[in-house]
FIGU-910460 format. One record per residue (C-alpha): x, y, z. Coordinates in steps of 0.2 Angstrom, whole numbers, padded with zeros to 4 digits, always signed. Layout:
N
XYZ ...
This chain:
514
+0069+0125-0268 +0052+0124-0260 +0039+0112-0266 +0021+0111-0262 +0016+0099-0248 +0000+0090-0246 -0007+0101-0232 -0007+0116-0244 -0013+0105-0258 -0029+0101-0248 -0031+0120-0244 -0029+0123-0262 -0044+0112-0266 -0054+0121-0251 -0050+0138-0258 -0054+0134-0276 -0071+0126-0274 -0077+0128-0255 -0095+0123-0259 -0091+0108-0270 -0095+0090-0263 -0080+0082-0256 -0084+0066-0247 -0099+0055-0244 -0100+0041-0232 -0118+0034-0229 -0128+0049-0222 -0113+0060-0221 -0111+0073-0235 -0098+0087-0233 -0092+0101-0245 -0073+0105-0245 -0076+0120-0234 -0086+0110-0221 -0074+0095-0221 -0059+0106-0220 -0065+0112-0203 -0067+0095-0196 -0049+0090-0203 -0043+0106-0194 -0051+0101-0178 -0043+0084-0178 -0026+0091-0183 -0028+0103-0168 -0032+0089-0156 -0017+0078-0162 -0005+0092-0158 -0014+0096-0142 -0011+0078-0137 +0008+0081-0139 +0011+0073-0156 +0023+0083-0166 +0030+0083-0184 +0038+0066-0189 +0028+0056-0176 +0018+0041-0182 -0001+0037-0180 -0008+0019-0183 -0025+0018-0192 -0034+0002-0191 -0050+0008-0200 -0061+0003-0215 -0063+0016-0229 -0074+0027-0218 -0076+0046-0216 -0065+0046-0201 -0050+0037-0210 -0050+0050-0224 -0051+0064-0212 -0037+0057-0202 -0026+0055-0217 -0028+0074-0222 -0026+0080-0204 -0009+0070-0203 -0003+0078-0220 -0007+0095-0213 +0001+0093-0196 +0017+0084-0204 +0013+0068-0194 +0015+0051-0203 +0000+0040-0205 +0003+0021-0204 -0013+0013-0211 -0015-0006-0209 -0028-0019-0214 -0043-0018-0202 -0043-0037-0202 -0026-0038-0195 -0024-0051-0180 -0017-0046-0163 +0001-0052-0167 +0001-0042-0183 -0005-0026-0175 +0008-0029-0162 +0022-0030-0175 +0015-0014-0184 +0014-0004-0168 +0032-0009-0162 +0040-0008-0180 +0032+0009-0184 +0034+0016-0166 +0017+0024-0167 +0011+0035-0153 -0008+0034-0156 -0020+0022-0163 -0037+0025-0172 -0048+0009-0172 -0066+0004-0175 -0077-0010-0169 -0071-0022-0183 -0053-0020-0177 -0056-0017-0158 -0056-0035-0151 -0038-0038-0159 -0031-0022-0153 -0038-0025-0136 -0027-0041-0135 -0012-0030-0140 -0015-0016-0127 -0015-0029-0113 +0004-0029-0114 +0008-0013-0124 +0001+0003-0118 -0004+0016-0131 -0018+0029-0132 -0032+0024-0143 -0046+0034-0152 -0063+0024-0156 -0071+0028-0173 -0089+0025-0178 -0104+0017-0170 -0107+0002-0159 -0099-0002-0143 -0081+0002-0139 -0070-0013-0136 -0057-0003-0126 -0064+0006-0111 -0049+0019-0109 -0051+0025-0127 -0057+0042-0132 -0071+0044-0145 -0067+0052-0162 -0082+0064-0159 -0073+0071-0144 -0058+0076-0155 -0069+0087-0165 -0074+0099-0151 -0070+0115-0160 -0071+0117-0179 -0057+0127-0186 -0047+0130-0202 -0032+0119-0204 -0015+0126-0201 -0001+0118-0212 +0015+0113-0203 +0022+0101-0215 +0034+0103-0229 +0036+0093-0245 +0051+0083-0238 +0041+0077-0223 +0035+0059-0223 +0017+0057-0228 +0012+0039-0226 +0021+0023-0222 +0012+0008-0231 +0017-0010-0227 +0019-0022-0241 +0008-0037-0240 +0022-0048-0234 +0018-0064-0244 +0035-0070-0239 +0042-0065-0222 +0037-0050-0211 +0029-0035-0220 +0041-0021-0225 +0037-0003-0221 +0037+0009-0236 +0039+0027-0230 +0034+0039-0243 +0037+0058-0243 +0023+0071-0247 +0032+0076-0263 +0032+0058-0269 +0014+0056-0265 +0009+0072-0273 +0019+0068-0289 +0010+0051-0289 -0007+0059-0287 -0004+0071-0302 +0003+0057-0313 -0013+0047-0308 -0024+0061-0314 -0014+0063-0331 -0012+0045-0335 -0031+0042-0332 -0036+0058-0340 -0047+0064-0326 -0056+0080-0327 -0061+0092-0313 -0075+0086-0302 -0074+0068-0305 -0084+0056-0294 -0077+0040-0288 -0080+0025-0277 -0068+0025-0262 -0067+0007-0260 -0049+0002-0262 -0042+0001-0245 -0033+0017-0238 -0019+0005-0232 -0016+0001-0250 -0006+0011-0263 -0022+0012-0275 -0033+0018-0261 -0021+0032-0255 -0019+0038-0273 -0038+0038-0276 -0040+0050-0261 -0026+0061-0267 -0031+0062-0285 -0049+0067-0280 -0043+0081-0269 -0031+0088-0283 -0046+0089-0295 -0060+0094-0282 -0069+0078-0285 -0081+0068-0273 -0075+0053-0264 -0089+0041-0261 -0083+0030-0246 -0088+0012-0246 -0081+0006-0230 -0083-0013-0233 -0084-0021-0251 -0101-0027-0255 -0104-0028-0274 -0123-0024-0273 -0120-0009-0263 -0107-0003-0274 -0119-0005-0289 -0132+0006-0280 -0119+0019-0275 -0112+0021-0293 -0130+0024-0299 -0135+0036-0285 -0119+0046-0284 -0116+0046-0303 -0099+0039-0301 -0088+0045-0316 -0073+0033-0315 -0068+0017-0306 -0050+0012-0301 -0051-0006-0294 -0042-0023-0293 -0049-0036-0306 -0057-0046-0292 -0069-0032-0287 -0073-0029-0306 -0077-0047-0307 -0089-0046-0291 -0097-0030-0297 -0103-0036-0314 -0109-0052-0306 -0119-0043-0293 -0138-0048-0294 -0143-0030-0296 -0130-0025-0309 -0135-0018-0326 -0126-0007-0339 -0140+0006-0336 -0135+0008-0318 -0117+0012-0322 -0119+0023-0338 -0111+0038-0329 -0095+0028-0327 -0084+0033-0342 -0067+0028-0337 -0061+0012-0330 -0043+0008-0322 -0036-0007-0314 -0020-0012-0305 -0014-0024-0292 -0015-0040-0302 -0017-0045-0320 -0034-0044-0328 -0038-0060-0339 -0044-0057-0356 -0062-0063-0353 -0065-0051-0339 -0057-0037-0349 -0069-0040-0364 -0084-0042-0353 -0081-0026-0344 -0078-0016-0360 -0095-0022-0367 -0105-0019-0351 -0097-0001-0347 -0092+0004-0365 -0079+0016-0357 -0071+0031-0366 -0054+0025-0358 -0049+0008-0350 -0032+0009-0342 -0020-0005-0336 -0009+0003-0322 +0006-0007-0316 +0015-0001-0301 +0019-0004-0282 +0019+0004-0265 +0038+0008-0267 +0036+0017-0284 +0018+0021-0288 +0018+0020-0307 +0030+0008-0317 +0020+0008-0333 +0003+0013-0341 -0007+0005-0355 -0022+0016-0360 -0027+0004-0373 -0031-0011-0362 -0044-0018-0373 -0035-0016-0389 -0019-0024-0382 -0025-0036-0368 -0011-0041-0356 +0000-0027-0360 +0006-0016-0346 +0011-0003-0359 +0025+0009-0358 +0034+0018-0343 +0023+0031-0334 +0026+0049-0334 +0039+0049-0320 +0047+0033-0323 +0061+0023-0333 +0060+0004-0334 +0071-0010-0339 +0071-0029-0340 +0086-0038-0334 +0091-0056-0336 +0084-0067-0322 +0101-0076-0320 +0109-0059-0319 +0097-0051-0307 +0108-0054-0292 +0122-0044-0300 +0123-0025-0304 +0111-0018-0316 +0123-0013-0330 +0119-0012-0348 +0126-0030-0351 +0111-0037-0340 +0097-0030-0352 +0088-0043-0362 +0082-0043-0379 +0063-0040-0384 +0053-0056-0381 +0065-0063-0368 +0058-0064-0351 +0068-0056-0336 +0066-0046-0320 +0058-0029-0321 +0068-0015-0313 +0063+0004-0311 +0073+0020-0310 +0074+0026-0291 +0076+0044-0297 +0057+0044-0301 +0048+0058-0292 +0036+0045-0286 +0049+0033-0278 +0053+0029-0260 +0071+0030-0254 +0071+0013-0245 +0062+0002-0233 +0059+0006-0215 +0073-0001-0204 +0076-0015-0216 +0094-0014-0223 +0093-0032-0229 +0078-0028-0240 +0086-0013-0247 +0102-0023-0251 +0091-0035-0261 +0080-0023-0270 +0089-0006-0272 +0105-0007-0282 +0114+0006-0293 +0099+0018-0293 +0087+0004-0298 +0073-0004-0289 +0072-0023-0292 +0053-0026-0292 +0053-0045-0290 +0041-0046-0305 +0045-0055-0322 +0041-0049-0339 +0047-0045-0356 +0046-0031-0370 +0036-0035-0386 +0042-0030-0403 +0033-0013-0401 +0042-0009-0385 +0027-0013-0373 +0029-0022-0357 +0020-0038-0353 +0021-0044-0334 +0021-0062-0333 +0021-0065-0314 +0033-0065-0299 +0050-0071-0299 +0045-0082-0284 +0029-0088-0294 +0039-0095-0309 +0036-0113-0312 +0051-0123-0317 +0045-0139-0325 +0057-0151-0334 +0070-0137-0335 +0058-0125-0343 +0053-0108-0335 +0034-0106-0336 +0024-0091-0330 +0007-0094-0323 -0002-0078-0331 -0002-0084-0349 -0010-0100-0345 -0023-0091-0333 -0027-0079-0347 -0031-0093-0359 -0041-0104-0347 -0051-0088-0342 -0058-0087-0359 -0067-0104-0358 -0085-0102-0355 -0086-0114-0341 -0072-0105-0331 -0076-0092-0318 -0059-0089-0310 -0043-0098-0312 -0026-0098-0304 -0011-0108-0310 +0003-0114-0298 +0018-0126-0299 +0016-0141-0288 +0031-0153-0283 +0033-0167-0294 +0046-0181-0293 +0049-0182-0312 +0047-0164-0318 +0053-0155-0302 +0036-0145-0303 +0021-0149-0313 +0008-0136-0319 -0008-0137-0310 -0024-0126-0314 -0035-0122-0300 -0052-0117-0306 -0069-0110-0299 -0082-0115-0312 -0097-0106-0319 -0104-0123-0325 -0099-0141-0324 -0085-0146-0336 -0073-0161-0337 -0054-0159-0336 -0052-0168-0352 -0062-0154-0361 -0051-0141-0353 -0036-0150-0358 -0042-0152-0376 -0045-0133-0376 -0027-0130-0371 -0021-0142-0384 -0031-0133-0398 -0024-0116-0393 -0007-0109-0396 -0001-0113-0379 +0016-0123-0380 +0014-0141-0375 +0026-0140-0360 +0015-0126-0353 -0001-0136-0353 -0008-0140-0336 -0005-0158-0330 -0019-0157-0318 -0035-0148-0316 -0042-0145-0298 -0060-0138-0296 -0061-0127-0280 -0074-0118-0270 -0064-0102-0271 -0047-0095-0277 -0037-0090-0261 -0034-0071-0262 -0026-0057-0252 -0038-0043-0245 -0034-0033-0261 -0037-0047-0273 -0020-0054-0277 -0020-0073-0279 -0011-0082-0265 -0002-0095-0275 +0007-0101-0259 -0009-0107-0252 -0013-0117-0267 +0005-0125-0266 +0002-0128-0248 -0015-0137-0251 -0024-0123-0242 -0040-0124-0252 -0057-0132-0253 -0061-0144-0267 -0079-0140-0275 
């Protein structure tokens, strides 16, 4: 049976509303019709350079116009785009190039110096995007690829690979996650439904296009003929101004960016009054931030989205404020279970399921329309994570009495102190509500007596004594064995480029004390 691919999906949007605004990047503003001819010109150039269906192209770009254009040109041509972090170092780029077997690289000034180091010993054609000086003399200019505007010609089918995302690789080498066009389209449609988007939404394109949230934002906007307001590099005051200027109607960000946004010096509720829907994913949002955002934005809908690169949606909570911390129920295309932690290495049969209120590992049905079918050339990772038609997420959580899922952390982040299993998230949520606390991360630090002791790393809004925070925890409902045994005040909480707390850096002592 034939299914709609992403190339024809893009053409649908062009044919439906040719004169509607599609993309904005600084002074660049294009309608769907005008943008499609640039996409078509780039597609033609890729094919003229000898690339064919199934080949891979590496993108080391910020969220700029060229990156979004390249994404769609690849979908239409049936070429797999491999987007990576523009901050990647030379050895990382070398790994991504070799592992993905990419045949062409798109880069910009921010990523050029590192790519140049790689190209000294690994020859591959490169195309330079943007302004400023080229780092690599032999590279072509993006502008030279758009010599003849033309209507795109779809060559892809739904079963072709759309994109290969790389997991962040907090342990070991990053893993390639190839995703088909049909899985991407299903994820985009579910994203629209689960976030209740209307036609012609306007959003801030700031989540990186090498991240699952960024890619789905781009897709969902196209499916509904919305406008994608590109913000190549995160800068909170600029984001506030763009929201006001472009009348942004919804936001889909990681909690860290929301935190930065509302603490920008130019932020006001008046400037964001057009933003009626908020969604977040990528990391837990602590109660204090959730409540503050709700008060400042007063959104019609506030959605907690829990998912991954491998399967876009696990669960959705459309009542994020009414039920803080809840990841909700299975998404439109998903089934989920929680299996016993000590059974997680065995087969996921019915006997492994835990009762409500009991913590275990979260697993998801691989028959989901949104799911991938396995990691790129990593049979070891497939063996660990894919079993009996289920994807083992590596996340811990439990179902409450109402059947809603609460995610408590990573299996690897679990603190085992005095024989007790302790999840950092519960303690972080509690401490985030103290008026002196700006941001908090909790980790297990080696301890001779307890095995690991609970330590809270805190970035402060105002000075406070550790004894005061300890008393605050004692007076709460937090069980005594979960109470932090030490409080460390730091200059900043170490995070990944997409805002996930890097607990391993805290454990390793890689932080600055304030």
